[in-house]
PDB file with SEQRES, HELIX, SHEET and CRYST1 records, atoms N, CA, C and O in Angstrom:
SEQRES   1 A   77  MET THR LYS PHE ARG LEU GLN ASP HIS ILE LEU VAL PRO          
SEQRES   2 A   77  LYS HIS GLU VAL LEU SER LYS GLU GLU ALA GLU GLU VAL          
SEQRES   3 A   77  LEU LYS THR LEU GLY ILE ARG LYS GLU GLN LEU PRO LYS          
SEQRES   4 A   77  ILE LYS VAL THR ASP PRO ILE ALA LYS GLU ILE GLY ALA          
SEQRES   5 A   77  LYS VAL GLY ASP ILE VAL ARG ILE ILE ARG ASP SER PRO          
SEQRES   6 A   77  THR ALA GLY LYS SER ILE ALA TYR ARG LEU VAL VAL              
HELIX    1 AA1 LEU A    6  ASP A    8  5                                   3    
HELIX    2 AA2 LYS A   20  LEU A   30  1                                  11    
HELIX    3 AA3 LYS A   34  GLN A   36  5                                   3    
HELIX    4 AA4 PRO A   45  ILE A   50  1                                   6    
SHEET    1 AA1 4 LYS A  14  VAL A  17  0                                        
SHEET    2 AA1 4 ILE A  57  SER A  64 -1                                        
SHEET    3 AA1 4 GLY A  68  VAL A  76 -1                                        
SHEET    4 AA1 4 LYS A  39  ILE A  40  1                                        
CRYST1    1.000    1.000    1.000  90.00  90.00  90.00 P 1           1          
ATOM      1  N   MET A   1     -24.035 -36.408  25.747  1.00  0.00           N  
ATOM      2  CA  MET A   1     -24.297 -35.477  24.673  1.00  0.00           C  
ATOM      3  C   MET A   1     -23.492 -35.896  23.441  1.00  0.00           C  
ATOM      4  O   MET A   1     -22.286 -36.127  23.530  1.00  0.00           O  
ATOM      5  N   THR A   2     -24.167 -35.993  22.287  1.00  0.00           N  
ATOM      6  CA  THR A   2     -23.473 -36.381  21.065  1.00  0.00           C  
ATOM      7  C   THR A   2     -22.884 -35.162  20.374  1.00  0.00           C  
ATOM      8  O   THR A   2     -23.446 -34.068  20.419  1.00  0.00           O  
ATOM      9  N   LYS A   3     -21.745 -35.373  19.737  1.00  0.00           N  
ATOM     10  CA  LYS A   3     -21.072 -34.289  19.036  1.00  0.00           C  
ATOM     11  C   LYS A   3     -21.733 -34.081  17.677  1.00  0.00           C  
ATOM     12  O   LYS A   3     -22.031 -35.039  16.963  1.00  0.00           O  
ATOM     13  N   PHE A   4     -21.954 -32.825  17.336  1.00  0.00           N  
ATOM     14  CA  PHE A   4     -22.540 -32.483  16.043  1.00  0.00           C  
ATOM     15  C   PHE A   4     -21.480 -32.605  14.951  1.00  0.00           C  
ATOM     16  O   PHE A   4     -20.389 -32.046  15.066  1.00  0.00           O  
ATOM     17  N   ARG A   5     -21.807 -33.333  13.902  1.00  0.00           N  
ATOM     18  CA  ARG A   5     -20.900 -33.470  12.757  1.00  0.00           C  
ATOM     19  C   ARG A   5     -21.426 -32.612  11.611  1.00  0.00           C  
ATOM     20  O   ARG A   5     -22.591 -32.726  11.230  1.00  0.00           O  
ATOM     21  N   LEU A   6     -20.568 -31.753  11.063  1.00  0.00           N  
ATOM     22  CA  LEU A   6     -20.966 -30.886   9.963  1.00  0.00           C  
ATOM     23  C   LEU A   6     -21.464 -31.688   8.766  1.00  0.00           C  
ATOM     24  O   LEU A   6     -22.427 -31.297   8.107  1.00  0.00           O  
ATOM     25  N   GLN A   7     -20.813 -32.801   8.490  1.00  0.00           N  
ATOM     26  CA  GLN A   7     -21.182 -33.605   7.319  1.00  0.00           C  
ATOM     27  C   GLN A   7     -22.574 -34.211   7.424  1.00  0.00           C  
ATOM     28  O   GLN A   7     -23.138 -34.639   6.418  1.00  0.00           O  
ATOM     29  N   ASP A   8     -23.130 -34.251   8.621  1.00  0.00           N  
ATOM     30  CA  ASP A   8     -24.474 -34.793   8.792  1.00  0.00           C  
ATOM     31  C   ASP A   8     -25.559 -33.774   8.454  1.00  0.00           C  
ATOM     32  O   ASP A   8     -26.732 -34.131   8.350  1.00  0.00           O  
ATOM     33  N   HIS A   9     -25.176 -32.508   8.282  1.00  0.00           N  
ATOM     34  CA  HIS A   9     -26.155 -31.464   8.001  1.00  0.00           C  
ATOM     35  C   HIS A   9     -26.570 -31.528   6.536  1.00  0.00           C  
ATOM     36  O   HIS A   9     -25.736 -31.749   5.658  1.00  0.00           O  
ATOM     37  N   ILE A  10     -27.848 -31.334   6.278  1.00  0.00           N  
ATOM     38  CA  ILE A  10     -28.408 -31.455   4.931  1.00  0.00           C  
ATOM     39  C   ILE A  10     -27.828 -30.442   3.941  1.00  0.00           C  
ATOM     40  O   ILE A  10     -27.777 -30.716   2.742  1.00  0.00           O  
ATOM     41  N   LEU A  11     -27.394 -29.288   4.423  1.00  0.00           N  
ATOM     42  CA  LEU A  11     -26.875 -28.247   3.531  1.00  0.00           C  
ATOM     43  C   LEU A  11     -25.379 -28.348   3.254  1.00  0.00           C  
ATOM     44  O   LEU A  11     -24.855 -27.593   2.435  1.00  0.00           O  
ATOM     45  N   VAL A  12     -24.685 -29.266   3.919  1.00  0.00           N  
ATOM     46  CA  VAL A  12     -23.242 -29.416   3.733  1.00  0.00           C  
ATOM     47  C   VAL A  12     -22.998 -30.570   2.759  1.00  0.00           C  
ATOM     48  O   VAL A  12     -23.364 -31.711   3.042  1.00  0.00           O  
ATOM     49  N   PRO A  13     -22.375 -30.272   1.602  1.00  0.00           N  
ATOM     50  CA  PRO A  13     -22.094 -31.350   0.641  1.00  0.00           C  
ATOM     51  C   PRO A  13     -21.019 -32.293   1.174  1.00  0.00           C  
ATOM     52  O   PRO A  13     -20.297 -31.966   2.116  1.00  0.00           O  
ATOM     53  N   LYS A  14     -20.929 -33.467   0.556  1.00  0.00           N  
ATOM     54  CA  LYS A  14     -19.934 -34.467   0.969  1.00  0.00           C  
ATOM     55  C   LYS A  14     -18.536 -33.987   0.595  1.00  0.00           C  
ATOM     56  O   LYS A  14     -18.295 -33.582  -0.542  1.00  0.00           O  
ATOM     57  N   HIS A  15     -17.624 -34.034   1.551  1.00  0.00           N  
ATOM     58  CA  HIS A  15     -16.221 -33.677   1.355  1.00  0.00           C  
ATOM     59  C   HIS A  15     -15.382 -34.909   1.641  1.00  0.00           C  
ATOM     60  O   HIS A  15     -15.650 -35.638   2.596  1.00  0.00           O  
ATOM     61  N   GLU A  16     -14.362 -35.149   0.816  1.00  0.00           N  
ATOM     62  CA  GLU A  16     -13.453 -36.266   1.064  1.00  0.00           C  
ATOM     63  C   GLU A  16     -12.054 -35.918   0.574  1.00  0.00           C  
ATOM     64  O   GLU A  16     -11.884 -35.279  -0.464  1.00  0.00           O  
ATOM     65  N   VAL A  17     -11.060 -36.349   1.337  1.00  0.00           N  
ATOM     66  CA  VAL A  17      -9.656 -36.128   0.982  1.00  0.00           C  
ATOM     67  C   VAL A  17      -9.263 -37.205  -0.028  1.00  0.00           C  
ATOM     68  O   VAL A  17      -9.521 -38.390   0.184  1.00  0.00           O  
ATOM     69  N   LEU A  18      -8.636 -36.779  -1.130  1.00  0.00           N  
ATOM     70  CA  LEU A  18      -8.205 -37.732  -2.147  1.00  0.00           C  
ATOM     71  C   LEU A  18      -6.888 -38.385  -1.744  1.00  0.00           C  
ATOM     72  O   LEU A  18      -6.048 -37.769  -1.089  1.00  0.00           O  
ATOM     73  N   SER A  19      -6.725 -39.638  -2.146  1.00  0.00           N  
ATOM     74  CA  SER A  19      -5.435 -40.298  -1.962  1.00  0.00           C  
ATOM     75  C   SER A  19      -4.453 -39.673  -2.945  1.00  0.00           C  
ATOM     76  O   SER A  19      -4.857 -38.969  -3.871  1.00  0.00           O  
ATOM     77  N   LYS A  20      -3.176 -39.928  -2.745  1.00  0.00           N  
ATOM     78  CA  LYS A  20      -2.143 -39.379  -3.632  1.00  0.00           C  
ATOM     79  C   LYS A  20      -2.394 -39.811  -5.084  1.00  0.00           C  
ATOM     80  O   LYS A  20      -2.254 -39.012  -6.010  1.00  0.00           O  
ATOM     81  N   GLU A  21      -2.762 -41.072  -5.269  1.00  0.00           N  
ATOM     82  CA  GLU A  21      -3.013 -41.602  -6.614  1.00  0.00           C  
ATOM     83  C   GLU A  21      -4.235 -40.925  -7.244  1.00  0.00           C  
ATOM     84  O   GLU A  21      -4.201 -40.540  -8.413  1.00  0.00           O  
ATOM     85  N   GLU A  22      -5.312 -40.781  -6.465  1.00  0.00           N  
ATOM     86  CA  GLU A  22      -6.518 -40.117  -6.976  1.00  0.00           C  
ATOM     87  C   GLU A  22      -6.219 -38.670  -7.354  1.00  0.00           C  
ATOM     88  O   GLU A  22      -6.675 -38.188  -8.390  1.00  0.00           O  
ATOM     89  N   ALA A  23      -5.452 -37.980  -6.511  1.00  0.00           N  
ATOM     90  CA  ALA A  23      -5.115 -36.581  -6.769  1.00  0.00           C  
ATOM     91  C   ALA A  23      -4.322 -36.451  -8.070  1.00  0.00           C  
ATOM     92  O   ALA A  23      -4.598 -35.566  -8.880  1.00  0.00           O  
ATOM     93  N   GLU A  24      -3.344 -37.325  -8.270  1.00  0.00           N  
ATOM     94  CA  GLU A  24      -2.544 -37.286  -9.500  1.00  0.00           C  
ATOM     95  C   GLU A  24      -3.412 -37.521 -10.725  1.00  0.00           C  
ATOM     96  O   GLU A  24      -3.237 -36.862 -11.750  1.00  0.00           O  
ATOM     97  N   GLU A  25      -4.347 -38.459 -10.622  1.00  0.00           N  
ATOM     98  CA  GLU A  25      -5.240 -38.776 -11.744  1.00  0.00           C  
ATOM     99  C   GLU A  25      -6.154 -37.596 -12.068  1.00  0.00           C  
ATOM    100  O   GLU A  25      -6.368 -37.285 -13.240  1.00  0.00           O  
ATOM    101  N   VAL A  26      -6.694 -36.938 -11.046  1.00  0.00           N  
ATOM    102  CA  VAL A  26      -7.567 -35.780 -11.249  1.00  0.00           C  
ATOM    103  C   VAL A  26      -6.800 -34.650 -11.930  1.00  0.00           C  
ATOM    104  O   VAL A  26      -7.294 -34.048 -12.883  1.00  0.00           O  
ATOM    105  N   LEU A  27      -5.604 -34.365 -11.446  1.00  0.00           N  
ATOM    106  CA  LEU A  27      -4.793 -33.291 -12.028  1.00  0.00           C  
ATOM    107  C   LEU A  27      -4.433 -33.604 -13.476  1.00  0.00           C  
ATOM    108  O   LEU A  27      -4.444 -32.716 -14.328  1.00  0.00           O  
ATOM    109  N   LYS A  28      -4.117 -34.862 -13.751  1.00  0.00           N  
ATOM    110  CA  LYS A  28      -3.785 -35.278 -15.116  1.00  0.00           C  
ATOM    111  C   LYS A  28      -5.010 -35.125 -16.024  1.00  0.00           C  
ATOM    112  O   LYS A  28      -4.900 -34.615 -17.139  1.00  0.00           O  
ATOM    113  N   THR A  29      -6.164 -35.562 -15.547  1.00  0.00           N  
ATOM    114  CA  THR A  29      -7.404 -35.466 -16.326  1.00  0.00           C  
ATOM    115  C   THR A  29      -7.761 -34.013 -16.611  1.00  0.00           C  
ATOM    116  O   THR A  29      -8.164 -33.677 -17.725  1.00  0.00           O  
ATOM    117  N   LEU A  30      -7.614 -33.150 -15.606  1.00  0.00           N  
ATOM    118  CA  LEU A  30      -7.954 -31.737 -15.773  1.00  0.00           C  
ATOM    119  C   LEU A  30      -6.858 -30.963 -16.507  1.00  0.00           C  
ATOM    120  O   LEU A  30      -7.107 -29.868 -17.011  1.00  0.00           O  
ATOM    121  N   GLY A  31      -5.655 -31.520 -16.571  1.00  0.00           N  
ATOM    122  CA  GLY A  31      -4.538 -30.875 -17.251  1.00  0.00           C  
ATOM    123  C   GLY A  31      -4.054 -29.618 -16.542  1.00  0.00           C  
ATOM    124  O   GLY A  31      -3.715 -28.622 -17.180  1.00  0.00           O  
ATOM    125  N   ILE A  32      -4.028 -29.677 -15.205  1.00  0.00           N  
ATOM    126  CA  ILE A  32      -3.601 -28.520 -14.412  1.00  0.00           C  
ATOM    127  C   ILE A  32      -2.639 -28.954 -13.310  1.00  0.00           C  
ATOM    128  O   ILE A  32      -2.499 -30.141 -13.015  1.00  0.00           O  
ATOM    129  N   ARG A  33      -1.979 -27.961 -12.709  1.00  0.00           N  
ATOM    130  CA  ARG A  33      -1.170 -28.192 -11.511  1.00  0.00           C  
ATOM    131  C   ARG A  33      -2.080 -27.971 -10.300  1.00  0.00           C  
ATOM    132  O   ARG A  33      -3.078 -27.256 -10.394  1.00  0.00           O  
ATOM    133  N   LYS A  34      -1.742 -28.574  -9.184  1.00  0.00           N  
ATOM    134  CA  LYS A  34      -2.622 -28.448  -8.018  1.00  0.00           C  
ATOM    135  C   LYS A  34      -2.735 -27.016  -7.512  1.00  0.00           C  
ATOM    136  O   LYS A  34      -3.740 -26.653  -6.901  1.00  0.00           O  
ATOM    137  N   GLU A  35      -1.715 -26.198  -7.759  1.00  0.00           N  
ATOM    138  CA  GLU A  35      -1.763 -24.794  -7.336  1.00  0.00           C  
ATOM    139  C   GLU A  35      -2.830 -24.004  -8.093  1.00  0.00           C  
ATOM    140  O   GLU A  35      -3.215 -22.916  -7.663  1.00  0.00           O  
ATOM    141  N   GLN A  36      -3.306 -24.536  -9.206  1.00  0.00           N  
ATOM    142  CA  GLN A  36      -4.331 -23.864 -10.008  1.00  0.00           C  
ATOM    143  C   GLN A  36      -5.747 -24.157  -9.521  1.00  0.00           C  
ATOM    144  O   GLN A  36      -6.704 -23.540  -9.988  1.00  0.00           O  
ATOM    145  N   LEU A  37      -5.884 -25.086  -8.593  1.00  0.00           N  
ATOM    146  CA  LEU A  37      -7.216 -25.401  -8.047  1.00  0.00           C  
ATOM    147  C   LEU A  37      -7.695 -24.283  -7.128  1.00  0.00           C  
ATOM    148  O   LEU A  37      -6.878 -23.563  -6.553  1.00  0.00           O  
ATOM    149  N   PRO A  38      -9.017 -24.131  -6.984  1.00  0.00           N  
ATOM    150  CA  PRO A  38      -9.532 -23.223  -5.950  1.00  0.00           C  
ATOM    151  C   PRO A  38      -9.047 -23.721  -4.590  1.00  0.00           C  
ATOM    152  O   PRO A  38      -8.727 -24.899  -4.435  1.00  0.00           O  
ATOM    153  N   LYS A  39      -8.996 -22.834  -3.622  1.00  0.00           N  
ATOM    154  CA  LYS A  39      -8.417 -23.165  -2.309  1.00  0.00           C  
ATOM    155  C   LYS A  39      -9.484 -23.340  -1.232  1.00  0.00           C  
ATOM    156  O   LYS A  39     -10.595 -22.819  -1.337  1.00  0.00           O  
ATOM    157  N   ILE A  40      -9.114 -24.087  -0.198  1.00  0.00           N  
ATOM    158  CA  ILE A  40      -9.885 -24.191   1.037  1.00  0.00           C  
ATOM    159  C   ILE A  40      -8.852 -24.137   2.164  1.00  0.00           C  
ATOM    160  O   ILE A  40      -7.818 -24.802   2.099  1.00  0.00           O  
ATOM    161  N   LYS A  41      -9.134 -23.359   3.171  1.00  0.00           N  
ATOM    162  CA  LYS A  41      -8.171 -23.225   4.272  1.00  0.00           C  
ATOM    163  C   LYS A  41      -8.187 -24.447   5.173  1.00  0.00           C  
ATOM    164  O   LYS A  41      -9.230 -25.064   5.390  1.00  0.00           O  
ATOM    165  N   VAL A  42      -7.017 -24.785   5.692  1.00  0.00           N  
ATOM    166  CA  VAL A  42      -6.883 -25.912   6.601  1.00  0.00           C  
ATOM    167  C   VAL A  42      -7.679 -25.649   7.886  1.00  0.00           C  
ATOM    168  O   VAL A  42      -8.024 -26.583   8.611  1.00  0.00           O  
ATOM    169  N   THR A  43      -7.965 -24.378   8.160  1.00  0.00           N  
ATOM    170  CA  THR A  43      -8.733 -24.004   9.358  1.00  0.00           C  
ATOM    171  C   THR A  43     -10.242 -24.044   9.133  1.00  0.00           C  
ATOM    172  O   THR A  43     -11.012 -23.835  10.070  1.00  0.00           O  
ATOM    173  N   ASP A  44     -10.673 -24.313   7.889  1.00  0.00           N  
ATOM    174  CA  ASP A  44     -12.105 -24.415   7.609  1.00  0.00           C  
ATOM    175  C   ASP A  44     -12.673 -25.556   8.457  1.00  0.00           C  
ATOM    176  O   ASP A  44     -12.060 -26.620   8.538  1.00  0.00           O  
ATOM    177  N   PRO A  45     -13.829 -25.353   9.088  1.00  0.00           N  
ATOM    178  CA  PRO A  45     -14.379 -26.392   9.960  1.00  0.00           C  
ATOM    179  C   PRO A  45     -14.546 -27.758   9.291  1.00  0.00           C  
ATOM    180  O   PRO A  45     -14.289 -28.782   9.924  1.00  0.00           O  
ATOM    181  N   ILE A  46     -14.965 -27.793   8.044  1.00  0.00           N  
ATOM    182  CA  ILE A  46     -15.139 -29.087   7.372  1.00  0.00           C  
ATOM    183  C   ILE A  46     -13.784 -29.727   7.072  1.00  0.00           C  
ATOM    184  O   ILE A  46     -13.650 -30.949   7.141  1.00  0.00           O  
ATOM    185  N   ALA A  47     -12.780 -28.914   6.740  1.00  0.00           N  
ATOM    186  CA  ALA A  47     -11.432 -29.447   6.501  1.00  0.00           C  
ATOM    187  C   ALA A  47     -10.884 -30.078   7.777  1.00  0.00           C  
ATOM    188  O   ALA A  47     -10.263 -31.140   7.736  1.00  0.00           O  
ATOM    189  N   LYS A  48     -11.117 -29.422   8.904  1.00  0.00           N  
ATOM    190  CA  LYS A  48     -10.687 -29.977  10.191  1.00  0.00           C  
ATOM    191  C   LYS A  48     -11.399 -31.300  10.464  1.00  0.00           C  
ATOM    192  O   LYS A  48     -10.782 -32.273  10.898  1.00  0.00           O  
ATOM    193  N   GLU A  49     -12.701 -31.321  10.204  1.00  0.00           N  
ATOM    194  CA  GLU A  49     -13.499 -32.512  10.510  1.00  0.00           C  
ATOM    195  C   GLU A  49     -13.039 -33.734   9.714  1.00  0.00           C  
ATOM    196  O   GLU A  49     -13.028 -34.848  10.239  1.00  0.00           O  
ATOM    197  N   ILE A  50     -12.659 -33.531   8.450  1.00  0.00           N  
ATOM    198  CA  ILE A  50     -12.251 -34.679   7.629  1.00  0.00           C  
ATOM    199  C   ILE A  50     -10.753 -34.964   7.714  1.00  0.00           C  
ATOM    200  O   ILE A  50     -10.261 -35.904   7.089  1.00  0.00           O  
ATOM    201  N   GLY A  51     -10.031 -34.152   8.489  1.00  0.00           N  
ATOM    202  CA  GLY A  51      -8.609 -34.392   8.705  1.00  0.00           C  
ATOM    203  C   GLY A  51      -7.721 -33.981   7.543  1.00  0.00           C  
ATOM    204  O   GLY A  51      -6.650 -34.555   7.345  1.00  0.00           O  
ATOM    205  N   ALA A  52      -8.160 -32.984   6.769  1.00  0.00           N  
ATOM    206  CA  ALA A  52      -7.367 -32.518   5.631  1.00  0.00           C  
ATOM    207  C   ALA A  52      -6.135 -31.760   6.116  1.00  0.00           C  
ATOM    208  O   ALA A  52      -6.192 -31.010   7.090  1.00  0.00           O  
ATOM    209  N   LYS A  53      -5.010 -31.973   5.409  1.00  0.00           N  
ATOM    210  CA  LYS A  53      -3.761 -31.300   5.742  1.00  0.00           C  
ATOM    211  C   LYS A  53      -3.349 -30.414   4.572  1.00  0.00           C  
ATOM    212  O   LYS A  53      -3.799 -30.615   3.444  1.00  0.00           O  
ATOM    213  N   VAL A  54      -2.489 -29.429   4.848  1.00  0.00           N  
ATOM    214  CA  VAL A  54      -2.003 -28.530   3.797  1.00  0.00           C  
ATOM    215  C   VAL A  54      -1.401 -29.367   2.668  1.00  0.00           C  
ATOM    216  O   VAL A  54      -0.594 -30.265   2.909  1.00  0.00           O  
ATOM    217  N   GLY A  55      -1.800 -29.062   1.439  1.00  0.00           N  
ATOM    218  CA  GLY A  55      -1.312 -29.796   0.266  1.00  0.00           C  
ATOM    219  C   GLY A  55      -2.257 -30.880  -0.213  1.00  0.00           C  
ATOM    220  O   GLY A  55      -2.124 -31.358  -1.339  1.00  0.00           O  
ATOM    221  N   ASP A  56      -3.219 -31.281   0.628  1.00  0.00           N  
ATOM    222  CA  ASP A  56      -4.210 -32.279   0.226  1.00  0.00           C  
ATOM    223  C   ASP A  56      -5.177 -31.682  -0.791  1.00  0.00           C  
ATOM    224  O   ASP A  56      -5.362 -30.466  -0.853  1.00  0.00           O  
ATOM    225  N   ILE A  57      -5.786 -32.551  -1.580  1.00  0.00           N  
ATOM    226  CA  ILE A  57      -6.863 -32.136  -2.472  1.00  0.00           C  
ATOM    227  C   ILE A  57      -8.145 -32.762  -1.939  1.00  0.00           C  
ATOM    228  O   ILE A  57      -8.197 -33.951  -1.627  1.00  0.00           O  
ATOM    229  N   VAL A  58      -9.182 -31.923  -1.844  1.00  0.00           N  
ATOM    230  CA  VAL A  58     -10.476 -32.346  -1.321  1.00  0.00           C  
ATOM    231  C   VAL A  58     -11.481 -32.399  -2.466  1.00  0.00           C  
ATOM    232  O   VAL A  58     -11.575 -31.464  -3.262  1.00  0.00           O  
ATOM    233  N   ARG A  59     -12.230 -33.495  -2.547  1.00  0.00           N  
ATOM    234  CA  ARG A  59     -13.319 -33.625  -3.514  1.00  0.00           C  
ATOM    235  C   ARG A  59     -14.612 -33.232  -2.803  1.00  0.00           C  
ATOM    236  O   ARG A  59     -14.889 -33.697  -1.697  1.00  0.00           O  
ATOM    237  N   ILE A  60     -15.399 -32.371  -3.449  1.00  0.00           N  
ATOM    238  CA  ILE A  60     -16.684 -31.940  -2.900  1.00  0.00           C  
ATOM    239  C   ILE A  60     -17.765 -32.407  -3.864  1.00  0.00           C  
ATOM    240  O   ILE A  60     -17.748 -32.059  -5.044  1.00  0.00           O  
ATOM    241  N   ILE A  61     -18.706 -33.196  -3.354  1.00  0.00           N  
ATOM    242  CA  ILE A  61     -19.770 -33.749  -4.187  1.00  0.00           C  
ATOM    243  C   ILE A  61     -21.089 -33.130  -3.744  1.00  0.00           C  
ATOM    244  O   ILE A  61     -21.545 -33.333  -2.619  1.00  0.00           O  
ATOM    245  N   ARG A  62     -21.692 -32.368  -4.659  1.00  0.00           N  
ATOM    246  CA  ARG A  62     -22.967 -31.701  -4.375  1.00  0.00           C  
ATOM    247  C   ARG A  62     -24.069 -32.317  -5.217  1.00  0.00           C  
ATOM    248  O   ARG A  62     -23.830 -32.762  -6.340  1.00  0.00           O  
ATOM    249  N   ASP A  63     -25.280 -32.342  -4.669  1.00  0.00           N  
ATOM    250  CA  ASP A  63     -26.441 -32.717  -5.465  1.00  0.00           C  
ATOM    251  C   ASP A  63     -26.777 -31.540  -6.364  1.00  0.00           C  
ATOM    252  O   ASP A  63     -26.740 -30.387  -5.936  1.00  0.00           O  
ATOM    253  N   SER A  64     -27.108 -31.841  -7.621  1.00  0.00           N  
ATOM    254  CA  SER A  64     -27.431 -30.799  -8.580  1.00  0.00           C  
ATOM    255  C   SER A  64     -28.762 -31.128  -9.242  1.00  0.00           C  
ATOM    256  O   SER A  64     -28.959 -32.252  -9.702  1.00  0.00           O  
ATOM    257  N   PRO A  65     -29.685 -30.158  -9.298  1.00  0.00           N  
ATOM    258  CA  PRO A  65     -30.983 -30.432  -9.912  1.00  0.00           C  
ATOM    259  C   PRO A  65     -30.871 -30.715 -11.417  1.00  0.00           C  
ATOM    260  O   PRO A  65     -31.725 -31.407 -11.972  1.00  0.00           O  
ATOM    261  N   THR A  66     -29.847 -30.200 -12.076  1.00  0.00           N  
ATOM    262  CA  THR A  66     -29.710 -30.412 -13.514  1.00  0.00           C  
ATOM    263  C   THR A  66     -28.743 -31.531 -13.874  1.00  0.00           C  
ATOM    264  O   THR A  66     -28.999 -32.293 -14.806  1.00  0.00           O  
ATOM    265  N   ALA A  67     -27.638 -31.637 -13.147  1.00  0.00           N  
ATOM    266  CA  ALA A  67     -26.610 -32.625 -13.488  1.00  0.00           C  
ATOM    267  C   ALA A  67     -26.682 -33.893 -12.634  1.00  0.00           C  
ATOM    268  O   ALA A  67     -25.980 -34.865 -12.912  1.00  0.00           O  
ATOM    269  N   GLY A  68     -27.514 -33.890 -11.611  1.00  0.00           N  
ATOM    270  CA  GLY A  68     -27.569 -35.030 -10.694  1.00  0.00           C  
ATOM    271  C   GLY A  68     -26.530 -34.884  -9.600  1.00  0.00           C  
ATOM    272  O   GLY A  68     -26.873 -34.733  -8.427  1.00  0.00           O  
ATOM    273  N   LYS A  69     -25.254 -34.929  -9.983  1.00  0.00           N  
ATOM    274  CA  LYS A  69     -24.145 -34.721  -9.043  1.00  0.00           C  
ATOM    275  C   LYS A  69     -23.168 -33.730  -9.666  1.00  0.00           C  
ATOM    276  O   LYS A  69     -22.902 -33.775 -10.867  1.00  0.00           O  
ATOM    277  N   SER A  70     -22.646 -32.849  -8.849  1.00  0.00           N  
ATOM    278  CA  SER A  70     -21.633 -31.889  -9.275  1.00  0.00           C  
ATOM    279  C   SER A  70     -20.393 -32.128  -8.429  1.00  0.00           C  
ATOM    280  O   SER A  70     -20.478 -32.187  -7.202  1.00  0.00           O  
ATOM    281  N   ILE A  71     -19.249 -32.266  -9.071  1.00  0.00           N  
ATOM    282  CA  ILE A  71     -18.009 -32.538  -8.357  1.00  0.00           C  
ATOM    283  C   ILE A  71     -17.052 -31.368  -8.520  1.00  0.00           C  
ATOM    284  O   ILE A  71     -16.826 -30.887  -9.630  1.00  0.00           O  
ATOM    285  N   ALA A  72     -16.492 -30.915  -7.401  1.00  0.00           N  
ATOM    286  CA  ALA A  72     -15.520 -29.832  -7.403  1.00  0.00           C  
ATOM    287  C   ALA A  72     -14.305 -30.284  -6.589  1.00  0.00           C  
ATOM    288  O   ALA A  72     -14.403 -31.186  -5.757  1.00  0.00           O  
ATOM    289  N   TYR A  73     -13.180 -29.656  -6.836  1.00  0.00           N  
ATOM    290  CA  TYR A  73     -11.954 -29.986  -6.126  1.00  0.00           C  
ATOM    291  C   TYR A  73     -11.379 -28.719  -5.512  1.00  0.00           C  
ATOM    292  O   TYR A  73     -11.488 -27.642  -6.098  1.00  0.00           O  
ATOM    293  N   ARG A  74     -10.763 -28.838  -4.331  1.00  0.00           N  
ATOM    294  CA  ARG A  74     -10.133 -27.725  -3.648  1.00  0.00           C  
ATOM    295  C   ARG A  74      -8.776 -28.172  -3.127  1.00  0.00           C  
ATOM    296  O   ARG A  74      -8.605 -29.314  -2.700  1.00  0.00           O  
ATOM    297  N   LEU A  75      -7.812 -27.254  -3.169  1.00  0.00           N  
ATOM    298  CA  LEU A  75      -6.491 -27.488  -2.601  1.00  0.00           C  
ATOM    299  C   LEU A  75      -6.486 -26.917  -1.190  1.00  0.00           C  
ATOM    300  O   LEU A  75      -6.878 -25.769  -0.979  1.00  0.00           O  
ATOM    301  N   VAL A  76      -6.046 -27.711  -0.229  1.00  0.00           N  
ATOM    302  CA  VAL A  76      -5.985 -27.259   1.163  1.00  0.00           C  
ATOM    303  C   VAL A  76      -4.727 -26.417   1.347  1.00  0.00           C  
ATOM    304  O   VAL A  76      -3.612 -26.860   1.073  1.00  0.00           O  
ATOM    305  N   VAL A  77      -4.943 -25.172   1.826  1.00  0.00           N  
ATOM    306  CA  VAL A  77      -3.819 -24.253   2.070  1.00  0.00           C  
ATOM    307  C   VAL A  77      -3.793 -23.819   3.518  1.00  0.00           C  
ATOM    308  O   VAL A  77      -2.921 -23.046   3.915  1.00  0.00           O  
TER     309      VAL A  77                                                      
END                                                                             
């Protein structure tokens, strides 16, 4: 029996943990502190699946009918 992966589902957007360098660059570009980002719990099933830890920043890439791609960031708490 194969294990179901949330990321393989059509309705779940792509989630990825940013490296320390990527996270610093995103925060600098946005001009904010990481505590100002929207949150995602470390217990969220997708956070568990991608191995996110408290303090990590997660990039979420969604398909958008108007913009093509929409990118959002979340702080793991």
